[in-house]
N, C-alpha and C positions, 0 to 999 in steps of 0.2 A: 321422282320426288326430289326434294331439296335436302341439304344437310340441316342439322338442328340449328345452325347459325343462319339459316334462311338463304334467300337468293340474292344476298347483298343488301346491306342496310342503306336507307335513303341518304342521299348526299346532294350537295349543290352541283349542278351540271356546269361544265365549262361553258363560257359564254358563246351563244350562237346569235349572230346579228339578226335583228328583226325590226324592220321599220315600223313605226307606229301606224302608218297608213295601211301597211300590209296586215298588221294585226287586226285593225278595225274591219278591213275588207273580209278577212277570213271569218271573223266572228259574225259578220253580217251575212255570210254564206255566199259572197260574190267573188271569192278568190280561193284557189287551192294553194296549199303550201306543201313542201316536201315532208314526208312522213317523219323524218328525224327532227325537223323543226317543230312539228305539231307535238311530238312526244316530249320534247324538251321543255315545253311550257304548259303547266297544268291547266291554265284557263283555256288554252287552245284544244288540248286533249279532251277536256270536259265538254267544250262546245261541239267538237266532232262527235263524241260519244252520244250526246243528247239528240243528234239527228237520226240515230238508228231507231228502228221500230221494234218494240217488244214482240216476242213470239212465244206462244205456248202450244205444244203439240202433245196429243195423246197417242202413245204407241199402240201397236197391234195387240199387245198384252195388257194394256190398261195403264202403263207407266206414263210418266210425264217428262217432257223435254221443255225447258225454258231457256230463254236467252234473248239475244237481239239479232236482227237481220238487216243487212245492207244490200240494196239492189243496184245492179249496174244500169247504165243508160240503154244499152243494147240487149235485147232479149230475142230468143232464148239464150241462156248462158250456162256454162258449167258452174258447179257449186263447190265451196270449200267450207269445211267445219273447222272452227278455231277453238282450241281448248286451253283454258287459262293456266297460269302458274299457280303456285300454292297460295298466292295472295287472293285469288278469286277473280270474278269477272269485273275488272276495273276499267277505268277510262283508257288505259294503255291498250288493252286487248281489243276493246271496242273500236279504238282508232285504227288499229291494224285491219280490222274487218272493213272499215270504211275505205281504207286504202285499197284493199283487194277488190272492193266493188268498183272503185275507180279504174282498176285494171281489167274489168270485164267479168267478174265473178259474182254470183250470188253468195254472199258471205254470212254464215250463221255462226255467231259466237255463243257457245253453249255455257250454261251456268250449272256446274256440278255442286255448288255450295248452297243452293236455295236462297240466293240473294245476299249472302254474307260476303263482305269484302274486308279482309284482314288489314289491320293497321300496324301490327307488330308480329315478329316471328312466333311468339307464343300463340297469338290468335290464329295465325296461318297454320301452325302445327295442329292445333285443336280442330280447325275446320277440315284439314286434310284427313286426319284420323277418323273423322265422323263420316266420311264418304263410304257408303256401302258399295262394294265392288260389283255385286250382282246388279244392283239398281243402276249404277253408273254405266255398266255395260249395256243394259237394256235401253237406257236413255240415249246413249250414243248410237246404238244400232237403229233406234227409232229416228234419230236425226238423219241418218243416212237414208232410211226409207222415205222420210218426209221430203228430202231434197231430190231424191231420184224421181219421185212422183210429182214434184212441184210443177204447176202449169207452165212456169217460165223457165224450167230447167231443161238442159240438153240430155240429162240423165247421167252425166259424168260427175263424180263426187271425189274430192280429195280431203285430206285431214292435215292440219298443222297444229302442233302443240309445243308448249315451252315448259321445261322443268317438270312439275307434276303433270301438266298437260302433255308433255312430250311422251311420257310413258303411256298416257291414255290415247294419244294419237296412234301409237302402235297397237294398243289393245283394240281400238276401233277397227283397224285394218284386219285384225284376227277374228273379229266378231261379225263383221259385215262386209259385203262386197264393195270395196272402194277401189278407185283407180290410181291413187297416188297417196303417199303418206310421208309427212315430214316430221322428224323428231329433233327438236332443239334440246340438247343435253337432258334427255329424259331416260328413265330406266329401260334398258333393253335386255334385262336378265330373263331370258326365255330359254326353254329346252326345245330340242328338235321336235318332240311330239306336239308341242304347242304351236309350232310354226307350220304345220301341215296345212293350216287354213290361210296361210299368207299367199296371196296371188297378185299383189300389186308391187310396183317398185317403191322402195323406201330410201329416203334421203336422210342421213344423219349428220347433225352439226354438233361438234364437241370441242371442248377446251382442254388443252394439254395440262393446265394447272388445276383442273377439276379433280378433287380428291375422291369424290363419290362416283360420279358418272365418268369412269376413268378408262384407260387403255385396257386394263384387265377385263372389265365388264364388256367393253365393245368387242375385244378380240374373242371373248367367250361367246358372244352373240354370233360373230362370224363363224366360229367353229360349229355352233349348233345349226346355223343356216346351211353349212356345208353338209352336215349329217342329214339334214332334211331335203337336200337337193335343191336349195333355194338361194345359193350364193349369188347368182346373177341378179337377184332382186335388190341388193343392198349396195349403196354408195355412201361412204363416210368421208367427211371433211373434218380436218383438225385445225384448230386455231391456237396461236400462242396467247391463250386467254383463260380466264377462270369460268366457273359455273355462272350462268346468267349473264354472259358477256353481251347479250343482245338486249338486255333490259336497260333502257336509258334512265330509269329512276333509281338504279342501284349502284352500289359502290364498285361493282366489278364490270361496269359497262366499258366496252371497248368499241369506240365509234367506227374505226376502220374495219375491224372484223365483223361488226354487226352489219355494216353495209354490204360487205362481200357475201356474208351468209344470206342476207335478204335477197341480193341479186341472184344467188344460186337457187334460192327457194322459188322465186318467181319464174326463173327459167325452167325449173323442174316442173312446176305446176302447168306452165304453158305447154311444155312438151307432152305431158300425159293427159291433160284435160282439154287441150286445144282451145284455149281462150283466144278471143280476138285480141290482136295487138292494138 
């Protein structure tokens, strides 16, 4: 989860050069651009997000999973579940799903807010508090089942989440058999007993200036993993940055650390999901 101040308030991005011809080509769908460039321009992120297909899945227990899906060019392919920040399933997260599809994954960005996209910290806080943990767990486990059984899937599934979604990325790995889990500054406040069901490697990305998802929490997680005999499953990276440092629409965005964290994320997913390069 995020602090009550949110994941950074929206601000003007530092200028990123973009030729008008490149903008028009991207909007027309005839040219690809780096993820950081797409995320820096709302119209580009919106255009990228609009290309994804909506998906609605009924779980084995009758629950619902909704979101959007991006398919890679080469199939079959491994799959990745993306779990949004407390803002909801917005164009930013959808654009990241599109980028993962470009890298060779079936990318499913789930919506735990039922279509709500928050525009203010108060709206985000209310939407986050409205999430029923049991229903969210069922939905995410259902998403894993869906992707494992997808006709174009290799059966390998990973999870990636940011902030609110970072905690739910870990929760998914505890609730369903996944092959890799990435946590961007999400809650890892778990006890050894809860970690007995963890069987996949976990990559954690954290900021040293984060007051909430801090060293104390992460070190406590490491201690509980040790008690559970699971220490070897966890790798943590720390950045001289604040919470939400990878969100390019936020005041705490750190471009250099965001790129390094993304490179580590994609290397980790490739290692454990065996995506084509």
